[in-house]
N, CA and C of each residue as an Amber inpcrd file, in Angstrom:
protein
   639
  18.2280000 -13.5250000  -9.4050000  18.1210000 -14.5310000  -8.3480000
  16.6510000 -14.8710000  -8.1290000  16.2690000 -16.1380000  -8.1860000
  14.8670000 -16.5150000  -7.9880000  14.3910000 -16.1330000  -6.5880000
  13.1240000 -15.7510000  -6.4920000  12.5460000 -15.3820000  -5.2010000
  11.6570000 -16.4880000  -4.6850000  11.6160000 -16.6310000  -3.3620000
  10.7610000 -17.6320000  -2.7250000   9.4290000 -17.0460000  -2.2810000
   9.3550000 -15.7190000  -2.2010000   8.1130000 -15.0630000  -1.7900000
   8.0250000 -13.6900000  -2.4330000   6.7850000 -13.2720000  -2.6870000
   6.5140000 -11.9510000  -3.2460000   5.7410000 -11.1560000  -2.2010000
   6.2430000  -9.9990000  -1.8460000   5.5910000  -9.1260000  -0.8800000
   5.0940000  -7.8730000  -1.5920000   3.8920000  -7.4650000  -1.2430000
   3.2530000  -6.3300000  -1.8970000   2.9770000  -5.2160000  -0.8970000
   3.2590000  -3.9880000  -1.2980000   2.6340000  -2.8440000  -0.6550000
   1.1320000  -2.9750000  -0.9340000   0.3030000  -2.3120000  -0.1600000
  -1.1420000  -2.4940000  -0.3020000  -1.7810000  -1.4060000  -1.1570000
  -1.9300000  -0.1970000  -0.5800000  -2.5780000   0.9040000  -1.3130000
  -1.7330000   1.3200000  -2.5080000  -2.3160000   1.2390000  -3.6940000
  -1.6140000   1.6730000  -4.8930000  -0.7700000   0.6050000  -5.5490000
  -0.6690000  -0.5580000  -4.9290000   0.1260000  -1.6480000  -5.5010000
  -0.7390000  -2.8900000  -5.6880000  -1.2790000  -3.3940000  -4.5950000
  -2.1570000  -4.5630000  -4.6580000  -3.6010000  -4.1310000  -4.9170000
  -4.0540000  -3.1360000  -4.1710000  -5.4490000  -2.7010000  -4.2550000
  -5.5450000  -1.2160000  -4.5830000  -6.5550000  -0.8810000  -5.3720000
  -6.8500000   0.5120000  -5.7050000  -7.8510000   1.0170000  -4.6720000
  -7.3510000   1.6940000  -3.6650000  -8.1610000   2.1800000  -2.5470000
  -8.4600000   3.6730000  -2.6460000  -8.0200000   4.3090000  -3.7150000
  -8.0600000   5.7700000  -3.7980000  -9.4660000   6.3350000  -3.6900000
 -10.4460000   5.6810000  -4.3030000 -11.8090000   6.2320000  -4.2970000
 -12.3820000   6.2700000  -2.8850000 -12.1810000   5.2030000  -2.1160000
 -12.7110000   5.1720000  -0.7550000 -11.9600000   6.1330000   0.1630000
 -10.6510000   6.2510000  -0.0170000  -9.8720000   7.2120000   0.7600000
 -10.2760000   8.6430000   0.4150000 -10.4760000   8.9070000  -0.8630000
 -10.8540000  10.2560000  -1.2950000 -12.2350000  10.6360000  -0.7760000
 -13.1430000   9.6670000  -0.7190000 -14.4770000   9.9460000  -0.1820000
 -14.3780000  10.4070000   1.2760000 -13.5230000   9.7330000   2.0520000
 -13.3600000  10.1150000   3.4570000 -12.8300000  11.5390000   3.5770000
 -11.9020000  11.9080000   2.7120000 -11.3670000  13.2670000   2.7360000
 -12.4440000  14.2710000   2.3540000 -13.2410000  13.9330000   1.3610000
 -14.3070000  14.8490000   0.9420000 -15.3900000  14.9860000   2.0000000
 -15.5650000  13.9890000   2.8510000 -16.4790000  14.1290000   3.9890000
 -15.9860000  15.2540000   4.9120000 -14.6760000  15.3210000   5.1160000
 -14.1040000  16.3890000   5.9370000 -14.3070000  17.7480000   5.2790000
 -14.0990000  17.8030000   3.9790000 -14.2770000  19.0710000   3.2640000
 -15.7340000  19.5210000   3.3320000 -16.6490000  18.5930000   3.1380000
 -18.0760000  18.9450000   3.1840000 -18.4620000  19.4880000   4.5580000
 -17.9060000  18.8840000   5.6080000 -18.2080000  19.3420000   6.9650000
 -17.7210000  20.7650000   7.1970000 -16.7650000  21.1970000   6.4050000
 -16.2400000  22.5630000   6.5230000 -16.8500000  23.5010000   5.4790000
 -17.8560000  23.0170000   4.7720000 -18.5000000  23.8410000   3.7550000
 -17.6790000  24.0200000   2.4980000 -16.7590000  23.0960000   2.2730000
 -15.8830000  23.1810000   1.1020000 -16.3790000  22.2150000   0.0280000
 -16.2130000  22.5620000  -1.2390000 -16.6440000  21.6530000  -2.3180000
 -15.7620000  20.4110000  -2.3710000 -16.3300000  19.3370000  -2.8660000
 -15.5620000  18.1020000  -3.0010000 -14.4740000  18.2620000  -4.0640000
 -13.3740000  17.5510000  -3.8690000 -12.3000000  17.5000000  -4.8580000
 -12.4590000  16.2490000  -5.7060000 -12.0540000  16.3350000  -6.9560000
 -12.1650000  15.2010000  -7.8710000 -11.1990000  14.0990000  -7.4630000
 -11.6070000  12.8680000  -7.7220000 -10.7700000  11.7090000  -7.4110000
  -9.3920000  11.8480000  -8.0380000  -9.3240000  12.2960000  -9.2670000
  -8.0250000  12.3710000  -9.9460000  -7.0950000  13.3900000  -9.2940000
  -7.6640000  14.3880000  -8.6160000  -6.8250000  15.3640000  -7.9080000
  -6.2540000  14.7720000  -6.6190000  -7.0060000  13.8680000  -5.9960000
  -6.5780000  13.2840000  -4.7280000  -5.8050000  11.9850000  -4.9030000
  -6.0110000  11.3380000  -6.0330000  -5.4160000  10.0230000  -6.2670000
  -3.9000000   9.9760000  -6.0250000  -3.1130000  10.9700000  -6.4700000
  -1.6550000  10.8980000  -6.2540000  -1.2530000  10.8870000  -4.7840000
  -2.1720000  11.2710000  -3.8910000  -1.8390000  11.3540000  -2.4650000
  -2.3350000  10.1410000  -1.6800000  -2.9910000   9.2040000  -2.3600000
  -3.6380000   8.0940000  -1.6610000  -2.6380000   7.1940000  -0.9390000
  -1.4470000   7.0250000  -1.4940000  -0.4600000   6.1580000  -0.8440000
   0.0130000   6.7120000   0.4910000  -0.1860000   8.0030000   0.7140000
   0.2620000   8.6270000   1.9650000  -0.8190000   8.6400000   3.0280000
  -1.9720000   8.0100000   2.7490000  -3.0150000   7.8420000   3.7480000
  -3.5750000   9.1460000   4.2730000  -4.0100000   9.1130000   5.5530000
  -4.6500000  10.2850000   6.1530000  -3.7420000  11.5090000   6.0960000
  -2.4760000  11.3030000   6.4140000  -1.5380000  12.4410000   6.4320000
  -1.4750000  13.1300000   5.0760000  -1.2940000  12.3400000   4.0140000
  -1.1630000  12.9180000   2.6890000  -2.4460000  13.5420000   2.1880000
  -3.5700000  12.8850000   2.4570000  -4.8440000  13.3900000   1.9470000
  -5.3120000  14.6330000   2.6970000  -5.1170000  14.6520000   4.0150000
  -5.4830000  15.8470000   4.7810000  -4.5970000  17.0230000   4.3790000
  -3.3260000  16.7400000   4.1210000  -2.4350000  17.7970000   3.6440000
  -2.8590000  18.3230000   2.2830000  -3.1910000  17.4050000   1.3760000
  -3.5590000  17.8100000   0.0180000  -4.9260000  18.4620000  -0.0350000
  -5.8700000  17.9290000   0.7530000  -7.2460000  18.3860000   0.6500000
  -7.6160000  19.5290000   1.5680000  -6.8650000  19.7050000   2.6580000
  -7.1810000  20.7560000   3.6260000  -5.9980000  21.6650000   3.9270000
  -4.8250000  21.3090000   3.4360000  -3.6440000  22.1310000   3.6790000
  -3.1800000  22.0920000   5.1240000  -3.5240000  21.0030000   5.8250000
  -3.1740000  20.8840000   7.2430000  -2.1870000  19.7360000   7.4190000
  -1.0420000  20.0300000   7.9990000   0.0360000  19.0570000   8.1750000
   0.0380000  18.5270000   9.6080000   0.7630000  17.4260000   9.8690000
   0.7250000  16.7950000  11.1920000   1.0730000  17.7120000  12.3620000
   1.8810000  18.7280000  12.1330000   2.2490000  19.6050000  13.2560000
   1.1390000  20.6110000  13.5960000   0.1110000  20.7130000  12.7730000
  -0.9930000  21.6520000  13.0140000  -1.8330000  21.1630000  14.2060000
  -2.2820000  22.0660000  15.0780000  -3.0590000  21.6360000  16.2500000
  -4.3700000  20.9260000  15.9090000  -4.9140000  21.1490000  14.7390000
  -6.1610000  20.4900000  14.3440000  -5.9430000  19.1160000  13.7200000
  -4.6990000  18.7750000  13.4410000  -4.4600000  17.5770000  12.6310000
  -4.9910000  16.3030000  13.2830000  -4.7260000  16.0900000  14.5640000
  -5.1260000  14.8320000  15.2040000  -6.6360000  14.6280000  15.1430000
  -7.4040000  15.6770000  15.4390000  -8.8630000  15.5510000  15.3940000
  -9.3370000  15.2680000  13.9720000  -8.7070000  15.9120000  12.9950000
  -9.0780000  15.6730000  11.6010000  -8.7110000  14.2600000  11.1720000
  -7.5510000  13.7830000  11.6160000  -7.1500000  12.4140000  11.2710000
  -8.1350000  11.4050000  11.8600000  -8.5290000  11.6280000  13.1130000
  -9.4850000  10.7140000  13.7480000 -10.8140000  10.7180000  12.9920000
 -11.2720000  11.8930000  12.5780000 -12.5280000  11.9900000  11.8280000
 -12.3850000  11.3370000  10.4590000 -11.2520000  11.5590000   9.8250000
 -10.9930000  10.9380000   8.5230000 -11.0710000   9.4220000   8.6350000
 -10.3950000   8.8590000   9.6430000 -10.3650000   7.4070000   9.8040000
 -11.7480000   6.8510000  10.1380000 -12.5340000   7.6210000  10.8690000
 -13.9060000   7.1870000  11.1780000 -14.7370000   7.1280000   9.8990000
 -14.6320000   8.1560000   9.0700000 -15.3480000   8.1510000   7.7820000
 -14.8700000   7.0030000   6.9050000 -13.5740000   6.8010000   6.8730000
 -13.0020000   5.7680000   6.0100000 -13.4480000   4.3760000   6.4410000
 -13.3750000   4.1260000   7.7280000 -13.7730000   2.8080000   8.2340000
 -15.2480000   2.5190000   7.9250000 -16.0870000   3.5530000   7.9750000
 -17.5250000   3.3740000   7.7410000 -17.8240000   2.9450000   6.3040000
 -16.9640000   3.3240000   5.3760000 -17.1730000   2.9860000   3.9560000
 -15.8490000   2.5150000   3.3620000 -15.2770000   1.4940000   3.9570000
 -13.8790000   1.1640000   3.6730000 -13.6750000   0.3640000   2.3980000
 -14.6610000  -0.3850000   1.9820000 -14.4420000  -1.2170000   0.7980000
 -15.6390000  -1.1340000  -0.1470000 -16.0610000   0.0900000  -0.4200000
 -17.1780000   0.3300000  -1.3420000 -16.6900000   0.2490000  -2.7790000
 -15.6390000   0.9920000  -3.0800000 -15.1090000   1.0360000  -4.4430000
 -13.7140000   0.4310000  -4.5600000 -13.1550000  -0.0290000  -3.4610000
 -11.8180000  -0.6240000  -3.4820000 -11.8330000  -1.9440000  -4.2500000
 -10.8720000  -2.1040000  -5.1350000 -10.7490000  -3.3160000  -5.9410000
  -9.2680000  -3.6730000  -6.0880000  -8.9840000  -4.9260000  -6.3770000
  -7.6450000  -5.2810000  -6.8240000  -7.3960000  -4.6040000  -8.1630000
  -6.1630000  -4.1820000  -8.3850000  -5.8410000  -3.5920000  -9.6820000
  -5.9930000  -4.6560000 -10.7770000  -6.3490000  -4.2510000 -11.9800000
  -6.4530000  -5.2060000 -13.0920000  -5.1510000  -5.9870000 -13.2610000
  -5.2780000  -7.2950000 -13.3540000  -4.1140000  -8.1550000 -13.5320000
  -3.5520000  -8.7120000 -12.2320000  -3.9320000  -8.1340000 -11.0850000
  -3.3950000  -8.6150000  -9.8080000  -3.9080000 -10.0120000  -9.4820000
  -5.1850000 -10.2660000  -9.6810000  -5.7180000 -11.5990000  -9.3910000
  -5.0010000 -12.6560000 -10.2210000  -4.7570000 -12.3640000 -11.5050000
  -4.0480000 -13.3100000 -12.3600000  -2.6200000 -13.5200000 -11.8740000
  -1.9790000 -12.4470000 -11.4110000  -0.6210000 -12.5650000 -10.8870000
  -0.5990000 -13.4200000  -9.6280000  -1.5190000 -13.1740000  -8.7100000
  -1.5550000 -13.9640000  -7.4810000  -1.7940000 -15.4380000  -7.7870000
  -2.6920000 -15.7200000  -8.7290000  -2.9670000 -17.1120000  -9.0940000
  -1.7220000 -17.7830000  -9.6650000  -0.9580000 -17.0410000 -10.4700000
   0.2590000 -17.6090000 -11.0580000   1.3200000 -17.8390000  -9.9890000
   1.4570000 -16.8860000  -9.0560000   2.4090000 -17.0560000  -7.9500000
   2.0680000 -18.3130000  -7.1620000   0.7900000 -18.4830000  -6.8560000
   0.3460000 -19.6500000  -6.0930000   0.5510000 -20.9400000  -6.8820000
   0.3050000 -20.8750000  -8.1950000   0.4810000 -22.0680000  -9.0350000
   1.9400000 -22.5070000  -9.0810000   2.8530000 -21.5570000  -8.8850000
   4.2820000 -21.8810000  -8.8730000   4.7440000 -22.4040000  -7.5160000
   3.8240000 -22.4690000  -6.5670000   4.1820000 -22.9360000  -5.2360000
   4.8930000 -21.8930000  -4.4030000   4.8030000 -20.6330000  -4.8140000
   5.4220000 -19.5420000  -4.0540000   4.3980000 -18.9200000  -3.1150000
   4.8800000 -18.2630000  -2.0930000   4.0030000 -17.5610000  -1.1740000
   4.0420000 -16.0630000  -1.4560000   2.9780000 -15.3950000  -1.0610000
   2.9320000 -13.9380000  -1.2000000   2.3150000 -13.3420000   0.0630000
   2.6740000 -12.0950000   0.3160000   2.1570000 -11.4210000   1.4980000
   2.0270000  -9.9270000   1.2730000   1.5610000  -9.2590000   2.2970000
   1.3060000  -7.8200000   2.2500000   2.1300000  -7.1380000   3.3330000
   2.7820000  -6.0460000   2.9730000   3.4940000  -5.2100000   3.9510000
   3.0810000  -3.7720000   3.6850000   2.3550000  -3.1840000   4.6200000
   1.7500000  -1.8680000   4.4160000   1.9510000  -0.9750000   5.6320000
   1.8880000   0.3280000   5.4260000   1.8990000   1.2750000   6.5320000
   0.4960000   1.4750000   7.1110000  -0.5140000   0.9050000   6.4710000
  -1.8950000   1.0290000   6.9420000  -2.0520000   0.2550000   8.2600000
  -2.9320000   0.7160000   9.1300000  -3.1230000   0.0520000  10.4170000
  -3.7460000  -1.3310000  10.2440000  -3.5270000  -2.1890000  11.2290000
  -4.0240000  -3.5620000  11.1600000  -5.5400000  -3.6160000  11.0560000
  -6.2550000  -2.8270000  11.8740000  -7.7110000  -2.9350000  11.8800000
  -8.3210000  -2.5780000  10.5270000  -7.7540000  -1.5950000   9.8300000
  -8.2650000  -1.2180000   8.5150000  -7.8350000  -2.2200000   7.4440000
  -6.5740000  -2.6220000   7.4870000  -6.0640000  -3.5550000   6.4850000
  -6.8300000  -4.8680000   6.5150000  -7.0570000  -5.4040000   7.7010000
  -7.7420000  -6.6940000   7.8240000  -9.1550000  -6.6320000   7.2540000
  -9.8540000  -5.5130000   7.4530000 -11.2080000  -5.3700000   6.9100000
 -11.1990000  -5.4740000   5.3860000 -10.2240000  -4.8050000   4.7490000
 -10.1760000  -4.8170000   3.2900000  -9.7170000  -6.1700000   2.7710000
  -8.7070000  -6.7360000   3.4130000  -8.1990000  -8.0510000   2.9920000
  -9.3240000  -9.0870000   3.0330000 -10.1210000  -9.0330000   4.0900000
 -11.2470000  -9.9710000   4.1930000 -12.2890000  -9.7010000   3.1210000
 -12.6100000  -8.4290000   2.9030000 -13.6130000  -8.0720000   1.9040000
 -13.2020000  -8.4870000   0.5000000 -11.9030000  -8.4290000   0.2100000
 -11.3930000  -8.8020000  -1.1080000 -11.1690000 -10.3030000  -1.2610000
 -11.4310000 -11.0500000  -0.1950000 -11.2820000 -12.5040000  -0.2650000
  -9.8470000 -12.9830000  -0.2500000  -8.9610000 -12.1980000   0.3460000
  -7.5370000 -12.5470000   0.3570000  -7.0740000 -13.1110000   1.6940000
  -7.9510000 -13.1410000   2.6710000  -7.5570000 -13.4720000   4.0370000
  -6.8870000 -14.8350000   4.1440000  -7.4260000 -15.8220000   3.4380000
  -6.8810000 -17.1810000   3.5340000  -5.7140000 -17.4160000   2.5810000
  -5.4660000 -16.4550000   1.6980000  -4.4470000 -16.6530000   0.6730000
  -3.1130000 -16.0120000   1.0310000  -3.1490000 -14.8860000   1.7140000
  -1.9070000 -14.1760000   2.0440000  -1.1300000 -14.9370000   3.1050000
   0.1410000 -15.1810000   2.8410000   0.9850000 -15.9110000   3.7970000
   1.3410000 -15.0500000   4.9970000   1.3190000 -13.7330000   4.8280000
   1.5400000 -12.8140000   5.9420000   0.9060000 -11.4790000   5.6110000
   0.4630000 -10.7790000   6.6370000  -0.0520000  -9.4110000   6.4950000
   0.5940000  -8.5900000   7.5980000   1.5520000  -7.7750000   7.2070000
   2.3080000  -6.9550000   8.1580000   1.8650000  -5.5090000   7.9710000
   1.4350000  -4.8770000   9.0650000   0.8170000  -3.5590000   8.9650000
   1.6460000  -2.4780000   9.6590000   1.1500000  -1.2630000   9.5740000
   1.9020000  -0.1350000  10.1020000   2.1060000  -0.1650000  11.5990000
   1.2400000  -0.9030000  12.3040000   1.3870000  -1.0000000  13.7520000
   1.9010000  -2.3650000  14.1930000   2.3600000  -3.1780000  13.2540000
   2.9520000  -4.4740000  13.6060000   4.3110000  -4.2810000  14.2750000
   5.0700000  -3.3140000  13.7940000   6.3640000  -2.9700000  14.3870000
   6.3040000  -1.5020000  14.8150000   7.2900000  -1.0230000  15.5600000
   7.2550000   0.3810000  15.9890000   7.5420000   1.3790000  14.8640000
   7.9120000   0.8870000  13.6720000   8.3990000   1.7870000  12.6420000
   7.6140000   1.6100000  11.3390000   7.4520000   2.7100000  10.6140000
   6.8070000   2.7060000   9.3040000   7.8620000   2.7180000   8.2130000
   7.5050000   2.2170000   7.0280000   8.3840000   2.3910000   5.8690000
   8.5840000   3.8900000   5.6590000   9.7860000   4.3370000   5.3150000
  10.8860000   3.6000000   4.6910000  11.7960000   2.8260000   5.6450000
  11.5230000   2.8330000   6.9450000  12.2680000   1.9510000   7.8280000
  12.0120000   0.5010000   7.3870000  13.0170000  -0.3560000   7.3790000
  12.8440000  -1.7220000   6.8740000  12.2110000  -2.6980000   7.8600000
  11.8640000  -2.2380000   9.0740000  11.4270000  -3.1600000  10.1280000
  10.2650000  -4.0490000   9.7060000   9.2620000  -3.4770000   9.0330000
   8.0940000  -4.2790000   8.6660000   8.4290000  -5.3240000   7.6090000
   9.3370000  -4.9970000   6.6950000   9.7540000  -5.9670000   5.6810000
  10.5840000  -7.0830000   6.3140000  11.4380000  -6.7310000   7.2440000
  12.2220000  -7.7530000   7.9430000  11.3090000  -8.6480000   8.7810000
  10.2770000  -8.0510000   9.3590000   9.3070000  -8.8400000  10.1280000
   8.6080000  -9.8450000   9.2110000   8.2320000  -9.4040000   8.0160000
   7.5620000 -10.3050000   7.0650000   8.4680000 -11.4630000   6.6820000
   9.7260000 -11.1740000   6.3830000  10.6670000 -12.2410000   6.0250000
  10.8140000 -13.2350000   7.1700000  10.8930000 -12.7150000   8.3980000
  11.0090000 -13.5880000   9.5600000   9.7600000 -14.4500000   9.7230000
   8.6000000 -13.8550000   9.5020000   7.3430000 -14.6010000   9.6250000
   7.2720000 -15.7300000   8.5940000   7.8600000 -15.4950000   7.4340000
   7.8810000 -16.5140000   6.3790000   9.0690000 -17.4580000   6.5040000
   9.9110000 -17.2200000   7.5090000  11.1260000 -18.0250000   7.7250000
  12.0310000 -18.0020000   6.4930000  12.1830000 -16.7920000   5.9280000
  13.0180000 -16.6060000   4.7470000  14.0660000 -15.5330000   5.0230000
  15.1870000 -15.6390000   4.3270000  16.1530000 -14.5450000   4.3350000
  15.5790000 -13.4080000   3.4900000  15.8170000 -12.1630000   3.8560000
  15.3010000 -11.0450000   3.0610000  15.6820000 -11.1420000   1.5850000
  16.8720000 -11.6480000   1.2770000  17.3120000 -11.7290000  -0.1190000
  16.4520000 -12.6910000  -0.9420000  15.6710000 -13.5410000  -0.2570000
  14.8090000 -14.4880000  -0.9620000  13.4180000 -13.9230000  -1.2210000
  13.2270000 -12.6470000  -0.8990000  11.9340000 -11.9920000  -1.1140000
  12.0790000 -10.8570000  -2.1230000  11.0100000 -10.5990000  -2.8540000
  10.9460000  -9.4310000  -3.7140000   9.7710000  -8.5880000  -3.2370000
   9.9670000  -7.2690000  -3.2020000   8.9260000  -6.3680000  -2.7000000
   8.4890000  -5.4200000  -3.7980000   7.1720000  -5.3000000  -3.9830000
   6.5920000  -4.4180000  -4.9920000   5.9570000  -3.2210000  -4.3110000
   6.2080000  -2.0260000  -4.8510000   5.5950000  -0.8370000  -4.2770000
   5.4310000   0.2740000  -5.2950000   4.5740000   1.2240000  -4.9640000
   4.2920000   2.3390000  -5.8730000   4.7710000   3.6680000  -5.3130000
   5.5700000   3.6080000  -4.2340000   6.0470000   4.8280000  -3.5950000
   7.5480000   4.7050000  -3.3400000   8.2370000   5.8200000  -3.3660000
   9.6870000   5.8100000  -3.1340000  10.0330000   5.1410000  -1.8020000
   9.2330000   5.3720000  -0.7710000   9.5580000   4.7820000   0.5350000
   9.5090000   3.2560000   0.4960000   8.7040000   2.6800000  -0.4230000
   8.6730000   1.2190000  -0.5660000  10.0200000   0.7070000  -1.0610000
  10.5640000   1.4040000  -2.0310000  11.8580000   1.0050000  -2.6090000
  12.9680000   1.2110000  -1.5880000  12.9040000   2.3110000  -0.8540000
  13.9160000   2.5850000   0.1780000  13.8790000   1.5250000   1.2710000
  12.6760000   1.1190000   1.6750000  12.5450000   0.1070000   2.7220000
  13.0790000  -1.2360000   2.2590000  12.7500000  -1.6050000   1.0090000
  13.2270000  -2.8810000   0.4720000  14.7470000  -2.9000000   0.3680000
  15.3190000  -1.8040000  -0.1060000  16.7780000  -1.7090000  -0.2060000
  17.4170000  -1.8780000   1.1740000  16.8600000  -1.1740000   2.1620000
  17.4230000  -1.2310000   3.5140000  17.2730000  -2.6240000   4.1230000
  16.2250000  -3.3490000   3.6900000  15.9960000  -4.6970000   4.2130000
  16.8200000  -5.7540000   3.4940000  17.4170000  -5.3810000   2.3630000
  18.1820000  -6.3480000   1.5890000  17.3300000  -7.1970000   0.6720000
  16.1610000  -6.6660000   0.3050000  15.2700000  -7.3630000  -0.6300000
  15.3830000  -6.7630000  -2.0220000  15.0620000  -7.5700000  -3.0310000
  14.9150000  -7.0130000  -4.3710000  13.6590000  -6.1420000  -4.3830000
  13.7100000  -5.0510000  -5.1170000  12.5930000  -4.1000000  -5.1070000
  12.1320000  -3.7990000  -6.5280000  10.8300000  -3.8000000  -6.6960000
  10.2140000  -3.5520000  -7.9970000   9.2190000  -2.4080000  -7.8510000
   9.3780000  -1.3760000  -8.6490000   8.4420000  -0.2550000  -8.6660000
   7.3450000  -0.5480000  -9.6790000   6.0910000  -0.2450000  -9.3050000
   4.9620000  -0.5500000 -10.1760000   4.4000000   0.7280000 -10.7900000
   4.1500000   0.6620000 -12.0830000   3.7010000   1.8390000 -12.8080000
   2.2060000   2.0850000 -12.8000000   1.4170000   1.1590000 -12.2090000
  -0.0340000   1.3300000 -12.2230000  -0.5600000   2.0020000 -10.9550000
   0.3160000   2.3270000 -10.0160000  -0.1370000   2.8720000  -8.7370000
  -0.2250000   4.3830000  -8.7090000   0.0310000   4.9550000  -7.5260000
  -0.1720000   6.3870000  -7.3230000   1.1110000   7.1970000  -7.4210000
   2.2440000   6.5300000  -7.5580000   3.5250000   7.2280000  -7.5580000
   3.8800000   7.8240000  -8.9140000   4.8750000   8.7000000  -8.9000000
   5.3840000   9.3260000 -10.1240000   6.9020000   9.3680000 -10.0430000
   7.5350000   9.6290000 -11.1720000   8.9990000   9.7170000 -11.2510000
   9.6820000   8.4320000 -10.8250000   9.1130000   7.3010000 -11.2180000
   9.6340000   6.0010000 -10.8070000  11.0720000   5.7770000 -11.2560000
  11.4450000   6.3760000 -12.3710000  12.7880000   6.1540000 -12.9190000
  13.8710000   6.6560000 -11.9740000  13.5250000   7.5930000 -11.1000000
  14.5350000   8.1820000 -10.2070000  14.6900000   7.4060000  -8.9000000
  13.9250000   6.3240000  -8.7160000  13.9260000   5.6240000  -7.4320000
  15.0280000   4.5760000  -7.3050000  15.6850000   4.2360000  -8.3990000
  16.7370000   3.2100000  -8.3920000  16.2180000   1.8410000  -7.9550000
  15.0040000   1.5060000  -8.4060000  14.4730000   0.1690000  -8.1480000
  15.2220000  -0.8440000  -9.0070000  15.1700000  -2.1120000  -8.6120000
  15.8060000  -3.1560000  -9.4110000  15.0830000  -3.3510000 -10.7410000
  13.7860000  -3.0650000 -10.7480000  12.9990000  -3.1720000 -11.9820000
  11.7810000  -2.2690000 -11.8570000  11.2460000  -1.8600000 -12.9920000
   9.9830000  -1.1240000 -13.0600000   9.0660000  -1.9140000 -13.9820000
   7.8500000  -2.1880000 -13.5190000   6.9060000  -2.9200000 -14.3610000
   5.6270000  -2.1070000 -14.5130000   5.0250000  -2.2260000 -15.6830000
   3.8130000  -1.4630000 -15.9790000   2.5450000  -2.2850000 -15.8420000
   2.6640000  -3.5990000 -15.8230000   1.5110000  -4.4890000 -15.6670000
   1.8670000  -5.5690000 -14.6510000   0.9130000  -6.0020000 -13.8380000
   1.2080000  -7.0120000 -12.8260000   1.8850000  -8.2660000 -13.3880000
   1.4050000  -8.7680000 -14.5070000   1.9670000 -10.0090000 -15.0210000
   3.3960000  -9.8730000 -15.5160000   3.8550000  -8.6140000 -15.6790000
   5.2580000  -8.3970000 -16.0560000   6.2060000  -8.8740000 -14.9620000
   5.6830000  -9.0150000 -13.7400000   6.5300000  -9.4770000 -12.6310000
   7.0270000 -10.9030000 -12.8590000   6.2860000 -11.6900000 -13.6020000
   6.6280000 -13.1000000 -13.7450000   8.0210000 -13.2920000 -14.3270000
   8.4480000 -12.3600000 -15.1530000   9.7960000 -12.4490000 -15.7270000
  10.8740000 -12.2100000 -14.6740000  10.4680000 -11.6270000 -13.5200000
  11.4310000 -11.3080000 -12.4560000  11.5450000 -12.4350000 -11.4290000
  10.6480000 -13.4060000 -11.4990000  10.6230000 -14.4620000 -10.4630000
  11.5230000 -15.6330000 -10.8350000
């Protein structure tokens, strides 16, 4: 079924933010006298944001009494250097240009907070191009709840079935399924075991999406 809009998860799907997120985590480790961890060790946790990186890098989970203070410090470090090494993934710019050339709209649906997402979107020059930017605090619920995807469809005045959602994490596919959207898992992001997610399609390069539109 042809789609009228393409919606992207942000971290690990549209933009490679792992280096800047990992730097913020290593700032926390350094403050505790711990050696820095390599980017490749932290990269698989980047899609889970502060929660995933603090868990992976410090072994501290949200129920720990120190977690909130560490999360606040992490976000402060991240905001200070938010778009130093962040880039669109190779092939994404070409995909966006092709989507636009077809007269289709595209947007972003992320669990990242609005204040952080907007800074990166502006830095990457996407602010005027994205038809919608729906963030983790736009609705009361985070993915895998479908609320943010349904909000995006409503903002675009489209039925969910007329949208396709791309993501690199199982919760992206779960949210799209619950919203009634077609879902595509991307192989260039931070996720693993994509074959077990029951996505409608798996693509290894951004331009492979064109066959799905």
